[in-house]
C-alpha positions in Angstrom: 74.9 12.6 37.9 71.5 11.7 36.4 68.5 13.8 36.9 64.9 12.4 37.3 62.6 13.2 34.4 60.3 16.1 34.9 56.7 15.2 35.7 54.1 15.7 32.9 52.3 19.0 33.1 48.8 18.7 34.6 46.0 19.3 32.1 44.4 22.6 32.8 41.3 22.0 30.7 38.6 20.1 32.4 36.9 17.4 30.4 33.4 18.3 29.2 30.7 16.1 30.4 29.2 13.9 27.7 26.0 15.3 26.3 23.0 13.2 27.3 21.4 11.7 24.3 17.6 12.3 24.0 15.6 9.1 23.7 14.2 8.5 20.3 10.8 10.0 20.0 11.2 12.5 22.9 10.8 16.1 21.9 12.6 19.1 23.2 10.6 21.2 25.8 10.3 24.1 23.4 9.1 21.9 20.6 6.6 20.2 22.9 5.1 23.5 24.1 4.9 24.7 20.5 3.1 21.5 19.4 0.6 21.7 22.3 -0.1 25.4 21.6 -0.7 24.7 17.9 -3.1 21.8 18.8 -4.9 24.0 21.3 -5.4 26.8 18.8 -6.5 24.3 16.1 -9.0 22.8 18.5 -10.5 26.2 19.4 -10.8 27.1 15.8 -12.6 23.9 15.0 -15.0 24.0 18.0 -15.7 27.7 18.0 -18.3 27.8 15.1 -20.2 24.9 16.6 -20.2 26.4 20.1 -21.3 29.8 18.6 -24.3 28.2 16.9 -25.3 26.3 20.1 -25.0 29.4 22.3 -26.9 31.5 19.7 -29.7 29.1 19.7 -30.2 29.6 23.4 -30.4 33.4 23.1 -33.5 35.6 22.5 -33.9 36.9 19.0 -33.0 40.5 20.2 -29.5 39.2 21.2 -28.9 36.9 18.3 -26.1 38.9 16.7 -24.5 40.0 20.0 -21.9 38.3 22.1 -24.1 38.3 25.2 -24.4 34.5 25.3 -25.5 34.0 28.9 -27.5 37.1 29.5 -30.9 35.6 28.9 -30.7 31.9 28.3 -33.9 30.5 26.9 -35.3 27.6 24.9 -37.8 29.8 23.1 -36.1 29.3 19.7 -36.6 25.6 19.9 -40.2 25.7 21.0 -41.1 28.3 18.3 -39.3 26.2 15.7 -41.3 23.1 16.5 -44.6 24.9 17.1 -44.7 27.6 14.4 -42.9 25.9 11.5 -43.1 22.5 9.7 -39.7 21.5 11.0 -41.0 18.1 12.2 -42.3 17.4 8.7 -39.0 18.4 7.1 -37.2 16.3 9.7 -39.4 13.3 8.8 -38.8 13.7 5.1 -35.1 13.9 5.5 -35.1 10.9 7.9 -37.0 8.8 5.4 -34.9 9.8 2.4 -31.6 9.4 4.3 -32.7 6.0 5.7 -33.6 4.6 2.3 -30.5 6.0 0.8 -28.4 4.3 3.5 -30.1 1.0 3.3 -30.1 0.8 -0.5 -26.6 2.2 -0.7 -25.2 -0.5 1.6 -26.9 -3.3 -0.3 -25.9 -2.1 -3.8 -22.4 -1.1 -2.8 -21.6 -4.3 -1.0 -23.0 -6.6 -3.7 -21.3 -4.6 -6.4 -17.9 -4.5 -4.6 -18.1 -8.2 -3.9 -19.0 -9.1 -7.5 -16.1 -7.0 -8.9 -13.7 -8.3 -6.3 -14.5 -12.1 -6.7 -15.8 -12.7 -10.2 -14.6 -12.1 -13.8 -17.3 -11.1 -16.3 -17.5 -9.1 -19.5 -17.4 -5.4 -18.9 -15.7 -5.6 -15.5 -13.0 -3.1 -16.4 -15.5 -0.8 -18.0 -17.7 -0.9 -14.9 -14.7 0.0 -12.7 -13.9 2.9 -14.9 -17.5 4.0 -14.8 -17.5 4.0 -11.0 -14.4 6.3 -11.1 -15.6 8.6 -13.9 -19.0 9.3 -12.3 -17.2 10.8 -9.3 -15.5 13.5 -11.4 -18.5 15.5 -12.4 -19.6 18.3 -10.0 -23.2 18.9 -9.0 -23.5 22.0 -11.1 -22.9 19.9 -14.2 -25.2 17.0 -13.3 -28.2 18.8 -11.8 -29.8 19.8 -15.1 -29.6 16.4 -16.8 -30.7 14.6 -13.7 -33.6 17.1 -13.3 -34.7 16.4 -16.9 -34.5 12.6 -16.3 -36.5 12.8 -13.1 -39.0 15.0 -14.7 -39.5 12.6 -17.6 -40.0 9.7 -15.1 -42.4 11.7 -12.9 -40.1 11.6 -9.9 -39.8 15.3 -9.2 -41.2 16.3 -5.8 -41.1 12.7 -4.8 -38.8 11.1 -2.1 -37.9 8.3 -4.6 -36.4 10.8 -6.9 -34.0 12.2 -4.3 -33.1 8.6 -3.1 -32.2 7.6 -6.6 -30.2 10.8 -7.1 -28.3 10.4 -3.8 -27.5 6.8 -4.8 -25.8 8.0 -7.9 -23.5 10.0 -5.6 -22.8 7.5 -2.9 -22.8 4.1 -4.7 -19.8 4.7 -7.1 -17.5 5.7 -4.2 -18.7 3.1 -1.8 -18.7 0.3 -4.3 -15.1 1.1 -5.2 -14.1 1.2 -1.6 -15.9 -2.1 -0.8 -14.1 -3.7 -3.7 -10.8 -2.8 -2.1 -12.0 -4.0 1.3 -13.2 -7.4 -0.1 -9.8 -7.8 -1.8 -8.2 -7.9 1.7 -10.5 -10.9 2.7 -8.8 -14.2 1.8 -10.4 -16.1 -1.0 -9.9 -19.3 1.0 -13.0 -18.3 2.9 -15.1 -18.4 -0.3 -13.5 -21.7 -1.3 -14.4 -23.2 2.1 -18.0 -22.1 1.7 -18.1 -23.8 -1.7 -16.8 -27.0 -0.2 -19.6 -26.8 2.4 -22.1 -26.5 -0.4 -23.0 -22.8 -0.1 -24.0 -20.9 -3.2 -22.1 -17.8 -4.1 -24.8 -15.7 -2.5 -24.7 -17.9 0.6 -21.0 -17.5 0.8 -21.3 -13.8 0.5 -24.1 -13.5 3.1 -22.9 -15.9 5.7 -19.1 -15.9 5.5 -17.8 -12.7 3.8 -20.3 -10.1 4.8 -19.8 -10.6 8.6 -16.1 -9.9 8.1 -16.8 -6.7 6.2 -18.4 -4.8 9.1 -15.9 -1.9 9.0 -16.4 -1.4 5.3 -20.2 -1.6 5.7 -20.0 1.0 8.5 -18.1 3.4 6.3 -20.6 2.8 3.5 -23.6 3.4 5.8 -22.0 6.6 7.2 -21.1 8.1 3.8 -24.5 7.3 2.3 -26.3 8.8 5.3 -24.3 12.0 5.4 -24.7 12.4 1.6 -28.5 12.3 1.9 -28.7 14.1 5.2 -26.7 17.2 4.4 -27.2 17.6 0.7 -28.6 21.0 -0.4 -28.5 21.5 -4.2 -30.6 18.5 -5.4 -33.0 18.8 -2.5 -33.7 22.5 -3.2 -34.1 21.9 -7.0 -36.2 18.7 -6.9 -38.5 19.3 -4.0 -41.1 22.2 -3.7 -43.9 22.9 -1.3 -43.4 23.1 2.4 -44.9 19.7 3.0 -42.4 18.0 0.7 -39.2 19.9 1.7 -36.3 18.3 3.4 -34.3 20.0 6.1 -31.9 21.5 3.6 -34.8 23.2 1.8 -36.6 24.1 4.9 -33.7 26.0 6.4 -33.7 28.3 3.3 -37.1 29.6 4.3 -35.5 31.3 7.4 -33.4 33.5 5.1 -34.9 36.1 2.7 -34.0 39.4 1.2 -35.1 41.3 4.2 -33.2 39.4 6.9 -32.6 36.1 8.6 -34.3 34.4 11.5 -31.1 33.5 13.4 -32.9 32.0 16.3 -34.9 29.5 14.3 -31.9 28.8 12.0 -29.4 28.1 14.8 -31.9 25.9 16.7 -32.7 23.9 13.6 -28.9 23.5 12.9 -28.4 22.0 16.4 -31.3 19.6 16.0 -30.1 18.6 12.5 -26.6 17.8 13.8 -27.9 15.3 16.4 -28.8 12.4 14.0 -25.5 12.8 12.2 -23.6 12.8 15.5 -25.5 9.6 16.6 -24.7 7.8 13.4 -21.1 8.8 13.7 -20.9 7.6 17.3 -22.5 4.3 16.3 -20.0 3.5 13.5 -16.9 5.4 14.7 -15.0 2.3 15.9 -15.2 0.8 12.4 -14.5 4.0 10.4 -10.7 4.0 10.5 -10.4 0.3 9.8 -12.9 0.4 7.0 -11.3 3.5 5.3 -7.8 2.2 5.6 -8.6 -1.4 4.5 -10.6 -0.1 1.5 -7.7 2.1 0.4 -5.1 -0.8 0.4 -6.3 -2.3 -2.9 -8.6 -0.7 -5.4 
């Protein structure tokens, strides 16, 4: 007599459900919360000093060093700054110097960068090394020799002296950057201009320069900020309240006996406005210009 085979024992362990794969680029909830908290803390740290200066400028002098920001909001600091000091004179001097530095910096940097990018001439390699080496010296080393040069040329206490000094800071960096930017523009554009009968300058002005707007925006912004916020050269080369720039004028609000926090913070807010406007004007070109200029150099 044959017996039927015994049935296979039933499995007692339940099959674990397959772990759901997280899509690529998706963060875990804990990681996402940590990232957002980190960004929030970094944003607060970055904005806090600016907000503190703004709120302090709206407080009376008696509460300048306190945290009572909204106790007595007033514009007295701004009115006293404009009425009782030569802030508008300093502002005009800085605007003139920064404007000339920006204009000349863009012209010299763009033409130098284009020449180095497109033409071969004796001393080209030496010029490129010079543009790099001049950026390695700190202000503390250059201020004395430049002061002596400006003194010998009679340019001390003159806006032209500061403009030339600031060009020595902005042009080497901007020319090197513009050279890298022009390297990304196809040479066929230059050749087509030559076929149409354009001179090298006509090709540069009519065909290449319109394509270099991002690089020109970075050059203009860097040149403006260099002249607008510089302190060391402006304090050493300019004397007399009528000749001071904003950097030198702000130092008059601080002495050995104390500081005029109301006037200083109000002036700081007004000084930041032109720089912010220039940034807003060129911001859409900044990333493109900086990245393109860094591709080749």
